[in-house]
C-alpha positions in Angstrom: -17.8 -7.9 -16.7 -19.6 -5.2 -14.8 -17.8 -2.0 -14.0 -18.1 0.4 -11.0 -16.4 3.8 -11.2 -15.6 5.6 -7.9 -15.0 9.3 -8.0 -14.4 11.9 -5.2 -15.6 15.5 -4.6 -15.3 18.5 -2.4 -11.8 17.8 -1.0 -9.1 15.2 -1.4 -8.1 12.5 1.2 -11.8 11.3 1.6 -10.9 7.7 1.5 -12.1 6.8 -2.1 -9.5 4.0 -2.2 -10.8 2.6 1.1 -14.4 2.9 0.0 -13.6 1.1 -3.2 -11.5 -1.5 -1.5 -14.3 -2.1 1.1 -16.9 -2.5 -1.6 -14.5 -5.1 -3.2 -14.5 -6.9 0.2 -18.4 -7.1 0.3 -18.7 -8.2 -3.3 -16.2 -10.9 -2.9 -18.0 -12.0 0.3 -21.1 -12.4 -2.0 -19.2 -14.9 -4.1 -18.2 -12.5 -6.9 -14.8 -12.3 -8.5 -13.5 -8.8 -8.3 -10.6 -6.9 -9.8 -9.6 -3.2 -9.2 -7.9 -0.4 -10.9 -6.7 3.0 -10.0 -6.6 5.9 -12.6 -4.3 8.6 -11.5 -4.6 12.0 -13.3 -0.9 13.2 -12.5 1.5 13.4 -15.2 4.2 11.2 -13.6 4.4 7.9 -15.5 4.3 6.3 -12.1 5.0 7.3 -8.4 8.4 5.6 -8.2 10.3 8.8 -8.4 8.1 10.8 -6.0 9.1 11.8 -2.5 7.1 10.0 0.3 6.3 13.6 1.4 4.6 14.1 -1.8 2.8 10.8 -2.3 3.2 8.4 0.7 4.7 5.0 0.2 5.2 3.5 -3.2 3.4 0.2 -3.4 5.2 -2.5 -5.5 3.3 -5.2 -7.3 4.4 -8.8 -8.3 5.3 -7.7 -11.8 7.4 -4.8 -10.6 4.9 -2.0 -11.1 5.6 0.9 -8.8 2.1 2.1 -7.9 -0.2 4.2 -5.8 -0.6 3.2 -2.1 -4.3 2.7 -2.8 -3.4 -0.5 -4.6 -2.1 -1.7 -1.3 -5.6 -1.2 0.1 -7.0 -3.1 -2.8 -4.8 -6.1 -2.3 -5.3 -6.1 1.5 -9.0 -5.8 1.4 -9.6 -8.3 -1.4 -8.0 -11.5 -2.8 -6.8 -9.6 -5.8 -3.2 -10.0 -7.0 -2.7 -6.9 -9.1 -0.3 -6.0 -11.8 0.9 -3.2 -14.1 -2.5 -2.9 -15.9 -4.3 -2.1 -12.5 -2.7 1.3 -12.2 -2.9 4.0 -15.0 -1.6 7.5 -15.0 -1.9 10.5 -17.3 1.8 10.2 -17.8 1.4 6.7 -19.2 -1.6 7.7 -21.4 0.2 10.7 -23.0 3.4 8.7 -23.3 1.6 6.0 -25.3 -0.4 8.4 -27.4 2.6 10.5 -28.3 4.6 7.4 -29.2 1.9 6.4 -31.6 1.9 9.8 -33.1 5.6 9.6 -33.7 5.3 6.2 -35.4 2.6 7.6 -37.6 -0.1 5.2 -36.2 -2.7 8.0 -36.5 -2.2 8.4 -40.3 -1.7 12.1 -40.3 -4.7 13.0 -38.2 -4.7 15.8 -35.7 -4.1 14.1 -32.3 -6.6 15.4 -29.7 -7.8 14.7 -26.2 -11.0 13.5 -27.6 -10.8 10.8 -29.2 -7.3 9.8 -28.9 -6.5 10.3 -25.2 -10.0 9.1 -24.1 -9.8 6.1 -26.4 -6.5 5.1 -24.8 -8.0 5.4 -21.3 -11.0 3.3 -22.3 -8.8 0.7 -23.9 -7.0 0.3 -20.6 -10.2 -0.3 -18.8 -11.3 -2.9 -21.5 -8.0 -4.6 -21.0 -9.0 -5.6 -17.5 -12.0 -7.6 -18.9 -9.9 -9.1 -21.9 -7.0 -10.3 -19.6 -8.9 -11.2 -16.5 -11.8 -13.5 -15.3 -13.5 -11.1 -12.9 -17.2 -10.6 -12.6 -16.8 -7.0 -11.4 -14.2 -4.3 -11.9 -14.0 -1.5 -9.4 -12.2 1.6 -10.8 -11.2 4.5 -8.7 -10.3 7.9 -10.3 -7.8 9.8 -8.3 -8.0 13.5 -7.5 -11.1 15.6 -6.9 -13.9 16.4 -9.3 -13.2 19.7 -11.0 -9.4 19.2 -11.2 -8.3 20.1 -14.7 -6.0 17.1 -15.1 -8.8 14.7 -14.2 -11.2 15.9 -17.0 -10.0 13.4 -19.7 -10.6 10.5 -17.3 -14.2 11.8 -16.5 -15.0 12.2 -20.1 -13.8 8.7 -20.7 -16.0 7.4 -18.0 -19.0 9.3 -19.6 -18.3 7.6 -22.9 -17.8 4.2 -21.3 -21.1 4.4 -19.3 -23.0 5.3 -22.6 -21.4 2.5 -24.5 -21.8 -0.2 -22.0 -25.3 0.7 -20.7 -26.7 1.3 -17.2 -27.0 -2.4 -16.3 -23.4 -3.0 -16.9 -21.7 0.1 -15.5 -22.3 2.6 -12.8 -20.8 5.6 -11.0 -20.3 6.0 -7.2 -19.4 9.5 -5.9 -17.6 9.8 -2.5 -18.0 13.3 -1.1 -17.8 15.4 2.1 -20.7 16.4 4.3 -19.0 18.8 6.7 -20.3 19.7 10.2 -20.3 23.5 10.7 -19.7 23.9 14.4 -21.0 27.5 14.6 -24.3 26.5 13.0 -24.4 23.1 14.8 -25.5 21.2 11.6 -24.3 19.1 8.7 -24.2 21.0 5.4 -25.1 19.3 2.1 -24.3 22.2 -0.2 -20.7 21.1 -1.0 -22.0 17.7 -2.0 -24.7 19.2 -4.1 -22.2 21.4 -5.9 -19.8 18.4 -6.4 -22.5 16.2 -8.0 -23.7 19.3 -10.1 -20.1 19.5 -11.5 -20.4 15.8 -12.5 -23.7 16.4 -14.1 -22.4 19.3 -16.1 -20.2 16.9 -18.0 -22.9 14.2 -18.3 -22.2 12.0 -15.3 -24.9 11.0 -12.9 -23.8 8.9 -9.9 -26.2 6.1 -8.8 -24.8 6.1 -5.3 -23.4 9.0 -3.0 -21.2 7.9 -0.2 -21.3 10.8 2.2 -18.2 11.1 4.5 -19.0 12.8 7.7 -17.9 13.0 11.4 -21.6 12.6 12.4 -24.5 10.5 11.5 -26.8 11.6 8.6 -30.3 12.2 9.9 -33.3 11.5 7.6 -33.5 15.3 6.6 -30.0 15.2 5.5 -30.5 12.1 3.5 -33.6 13.4 1.9 -31.9 16.6 0.9 -29.0 14.7 -0.6 -31.3 12.3 -2.5 -33.3 15.2 -3.9 -30.5 17.5 -5.1 -28.1 14.7 -6.1 -30.9 12.8 -8.0 -30.2 9.5 -6.3 -32.7 7.2 -4.3 -32.7 7.9 -0.5 -31.4 4.3 0.1 -28.5 5.1 -2.3 -27.3 7.8 0.1 -24.6 5.9 2.0 -23.3 7.2 5.3 -19.6 6.7 5.8 -18.6 8.1 9.2 -15.0 8.2 10.6 -14.3 4.8 12.0 -13.8 4.4 15.7 -10.7 2.3 15.7 -9.4 0.8 12.4 -9.9 1.1 8.7 -11.0 -2.6 8.6 -14.3 -1.5 10.2 -15.3 0.3 7.0 -16.7 -2.8 5.1 -18.9 -3.7 8.0 -20.2 -0.1 8.3 -20.9 0.0 4.5 -22.6 -3.3 4.6 -24.9 -2.0 7.4 -25.7 0.9 5.2 -26.7 -1.4 2.4 -24.1 -0.4 -0.2 -23.4 -3.8 -1.6 -27.1 -4.4 -2.0 -27.7 -1.2 -3.8 -24.8 -1.9 -6.1 -25.9 -5.5 -6.9 -29.4 -4.4 -7.7 -28.3 -1.5 -10.0 -26.0 -3.9 -12.0 -28.5 -6.9 -11.9 -26.2 -9.1 -10.0 -28.1 -12.0 -8.3 -25.9 -13.1 -5.4 -26.4 -14.3 -1.8 -25.9 -11.9 1.0 -22.3 -11.1 2.0 -20.9 -13.4 4.5 -18.7 -11.2 6.7 -18.4 -13.3 9.9 -14.6 -14.0 9.5 -13.9 -10.3 8.7 -15.9 -9.2 11.8 -13.8 -11.7 13.9 -10.6 -10.1 12.6 -11.9 -6.6 13.4 -12.9 -7.8 16.9 -9.4 -8.9 17.5 -8.0 -5.6 16.3 -10.5 -3.6 18.4 -10.5 -5.6 21.5 -7.2 -7.6 21.8 -6.5 -9.6 25.0 -2.9 -8.2 25.2 -0.7 -5.4 23.9 2.8 -5.0 22.9 5.0 -1.9 22.1 7.0 -2.0 18.9 9.3 0.8 17.7 9.5 1.7 14.1 12.7 3.7 13.4 12.3 5.6 10.1 13.2 8.7 8.1 9.7 9.8 7.2 8.1 9.0 10.6 6.1 12.2 10.7 4.2 11.1 7.6 1.7 8.4 8.4 1.3 7.2 4.8 5.2 6.7 4.2 5.1 3.4 6.0 1.4 2.5 5.5 2.0 -1.2 4.5 4.4 -1.6 7.5 1.8 -0.4 10.0 -1.0 -2.5 8.4 1.2 -5.6 8.4 1.8 -5.2 12.1 -1.9 -4.9 12.7 -2.5 -8.1 10.8 0.2 -9.9 12.8 -1.1 -8.5 16.1 -4.6 -9.7 15.3 -3.2 -13.1 14.5 -1.9 -13.2 18.1 -5.0 -11.4 19.6 -2.6 -8.6 20.4 -2.8 -4.8 20.0 0.2 -3.0 18.6 1.3 0.2 20.4 3.5 1.8 17.8 6.5 3.9 19.1 7.4 6.1 16.1 11.1 7.1 16.3 12.8 9.5 14.0 16.2 7.9 13.0 18.0 11.2 13.4 17.0 11.3 17.1 19.1 8.2 17.7 22.3 9.8 16.4 22.8 11.9 19.6 24.7 10.5 22.6 22.3 8.2 24.5 19.6 8.5 21.8 18.9 4.8 21.4 18.6 4.3 25.1 16.4 7.2 25.5 14.0 6.3 22.7 14.1 2.5 22.5 14.4 1.4 26.2 11.2 -0.5 27.2 10.0 -1.4 23.6 9.3 -5.1 23.0 10.6 -5.1 19.4 12.4 -2.8 16.9 11.6 -2.6 13.2 13.7 -0.6 10.7 12.0 -0.1 7.4 13.3 0.8 4.0 14.4 4.2 2.7 16.8 6.0 0.4 19.6 8.6 1.0 22.0 9.1 3.9 19.8 11.2 6.2 19.3 9.3 9.5 21.4 6.4 8.5 23.7 6.4 11.6 20.5 6.5 13.7 19.1 3.3 12.0 22.5 1.7 12.5 22.4 2.6 16.2 18.9 1.0 16.4 20.3 -2.3 14.9 23.1 -2.2 17.4 20.7 -1.6 20.3 18.6 -4.5 19.3 21.6 -6.8 18.9 23.2 -5.9 22.2 20.0 -5.8 24.3 18.6 -9.0 22.6 15.5 -7.2 21.5 13.6 -8.7 18.6 14.5 -7.0 15.5 13.1 -6.9 12.0 15.1 -5.1 9.2 13.4 -4.5 5.9 15.4 -3.5 2.8 17.6 -0.7 4.1 16.8 -2.2 7.5 18.7 -5.2 6.5 21.6 -3.2 5.0 22.1 -1.1 8.2 22.1 -4.3 10.3 24.9 -5.8 8.1 26.9 -2.6 8.3 26.4 -2.4 12.1 27.6 -6.1 12.5 30.6 -5.6 10.3 31.7 -2.5 12.2 31.1 -3.6 15.9 31.4 -7.4 15.8 33.8 -8.1 12.9 36.0 -5.2 13.7 35.7 -3.3 10.4 35.1 0.1 11.9 34.8 1.8 8.5 32.5 -0.7 6.9 29.6 1.0 5.1 27.4 0.9 2.0 28.7 2.4 -1.1 25.4 4.3 -1.3 26.6 6.5 1.6 30.4 6.1 1.2 31.4 5.2 -2.3 35.1 5.0 -1.2 34.6 2.8 1.9 37.4 0.4 2.7 34.8 -2.3 3.5 31.9 -2.2 1.2 29.7 -4.7 2.9 26.7 -3.3 0.9 27.3 -2.3 -2.6 25.6 -1.3 -5.9 24.3 -4.3 -7.9 26.3 -5.1 -11.0 23.3 -4.6 -13.3 22.7 -1.1 -11.7 26.2 0.4 -12.4 25.4 1.7 -15.9 21.8 2.8 -15.0 21.3 6.6 -15.4 17.5 6.9 -15.4 15.8 6.8 -12.0 12.3 5.7 -13.0 11.5 2.0 -12.9 15.1 0.9 -13.0 15.6 -0.7 -9.6 15.4 -4.4 -8.9 11.5 -4.4 -8.9 8.9 -7.1 -8.3 8.6 -10.6 -7.2 11.7 -12.8 -7.1 12.3 -16.3 -5.8 14.4 -17.0 -2.6 15.8 -20.2 -1.4 15.7 -20.6 2.3 18.6 -22.4 4.2 17.5 -25.4 6.3 17.7 -25.3 10.0 17.5 -21.4 10.2 14.8 -19.2 11.7 13.7 -18.1 8.4 13.1 -21.6 7.2 11.2 -22.2 10.3 9.0 -19.2 10.0 8.0 -19.8 6.4 7.8 -23.6 6.6 9.0 -23.8 3.0 12.2 -24.2 1.1 11.5 -21.6 -1.6 9.4 -18.4 -1.4 8.7 -15.4 -3.6 9.0 -11.9 -2.3 8.6 -8.4 -3.7 11.7 -6.1 -4.1 12.5 -2.5 -4.6 16.2 -1.7 -4.2 19.5 -0.9 -6.0 22.0 -2.0 -3.3 22.8 -5.5 -2.2 24.7 -7.5 0.4 28.3 -7.9 -0.8 28.7 -11.8 -0.8 32.5 -11.3 -0.6 32.0 -10.6 3.2 29.6 -13.6 3.8 32.2 -15.9 5.2 33.6 -13.3 7.6 30.2 -12.4 8.8 29.0 -15.9 9.2 32.0 -16.8 11.3 30.9 -14.2 13.8 27.2 -15.3 13.8 25.4 -13.4 11.1 23.9 -16.2 9.0 22.8 -15.6 5.3 19.5 -17.7 5.6 18.0 -16.9 2.2 19.6 -16.3 -1.2 18.5 -16.1 -4.8 18.3 -19.6 -6.5 21.7 -19.2 -8.0 23.2 -18.2 -4.7 24.5 -14.8 -5.9 22.3 -12.5 -4.0 21.6 -12.5 -0.2 17.9 -12.1 0.6 17.7 -12.8 4.3 20.2 -12.6 7.3 19.8 -13.6 10.9 21.9 -13.7 14.1 22.4 -17.2 15.3 23.1 -16.2 18.9 20.1 -13.8 19.2 16.5 -14.7 20.3 15.0 -13.2 17.2 17.0 -11.0 14.8 15.9 -11.3 11.1 16.5 -8.9 8.2 15.4 -9.2 4.7 16.3 -7.3 1.5 12.8 -7.6 0.1 9.6 -6.0 1.2 7.3 -8.5 3.1 4.8 -5.8 3.9 3.5 -5.9 0.4 2.2 -9.4 0.8 0.6 -9.3 4.2 -3.3 -9.6 4.4 -5.8 -9.5 7.2 -6.7 -13.1 6.4 -3.1 -14.2 5.6 -0.6 -12.6 7.9 3.0 -12.6 6.5 5.3 -15.1 8.3 8.0 -12.6 9.2 5.5 -10.1 10.8 3.8 -13.0 12.6 7.0 -14.3 14.0 8.3 -10.8 14.9 5.1 -10.0 16.9 5.3 -13.4 18.6 8.9 -12.8 19.5 8.0 -9.3 20.8 5.3 -10.8 23.0 7.9 -13.3 24.4 10.4 -10.4 25.0 7.7 -8.7 27.2 7.1 -11.8 29.2 
């Protein structure tokens, strides 16, 4: 297996993950099998306990791993189905090393960063090759070159490159070439310094991806080539995309990135066939119609908090040759008198995503009520399903005090309650219902029609569930449980039988939507929203 490492320099948020994912797209289009991995230097074992304000969304994999949102990019841009071994943090590394030390596995030796920590990092990289069948592994190192917590990872890469040889492994460095307005020119010095920092510890990139707001002229390319010690054709321009992140693979292909990489690693492949990808991008950039969809959330001011939701809507829009005009609504704004009418009037669809805690809950409940009463298409996800159930129990079934025990532990009508296997849980990390679980769909329901299958598998991340004791009462009034766990104990999907399109799910469908394989719920939701406009 060939290995490509991707590091970043100068500043954070340059888009290393998107660059790595885009390279994966190009290599797959050349017929290669690709796997991907993210190495995160932070000391958290995983991002599962981090606030969205700190880290954006937590992306959940099939095996229940709570991971960095970049793994969402990896799965969306490639055909990879990733698992726990595809995300490694310093916290996991040190936890493993210290556990071995306590067991006496090191036979009384002094445990050090080199070789014990670096060996553990390298072993996790080698594990990809042992347990997979990929031709190429693309491995992104989080953070910025020079960060103290990232040094063990960079040292591990240095050792790995030395051991594997230059025909089997390479380093790509993503860096910033800023435009200085006062001088009216692009400046290469930050990139030079960043690469110099790598070379101090024995790392020499073979490719420099230069992030910039403006095109790199020949003089800039030659300067970067000279001072970064890479061929001029290996200086790859990565300008800000005009419309969508899905343009990036096409931009990097035009720059010749995949050709340079294949030559460096002695990979003999046909050129990348990107026609289907280009057609998808064309539908995103120049749709024939548009539709407005409101997303009612708690972290609405933070773009990355609902990253997979937004991307799934983009996929579904492209499937219908339709652009999505997002109306981002803070749930707390709906709690005031007249709030729902003010913020939701005129939208073609309403989506309420997941979340934790009671802030903004009454606003989300108000959004569900507005969608039900105004017959507006509604898609509720995780907490979005729970608030829909609470709203229906209160305003249709007459249980005015109905609630979730997450928000009111003493509620008289606990229509949403803590799962039985969660009641004795005290630790917060990796203890929810996580990962892919099967769901049996009820025939003659909208859910069954949308999926076109009797059993599906979807990814979960939650502690609270629909209380099946209230199923009969809610179904009598028109809220149908249209999907359950195979044993019938857990409700996975609900829908309204007397509504044009009102579907809510306990799982997270956004984690399985792809540009080339739109998720059925998002596809159906956008189609219903288009019909609502008409």
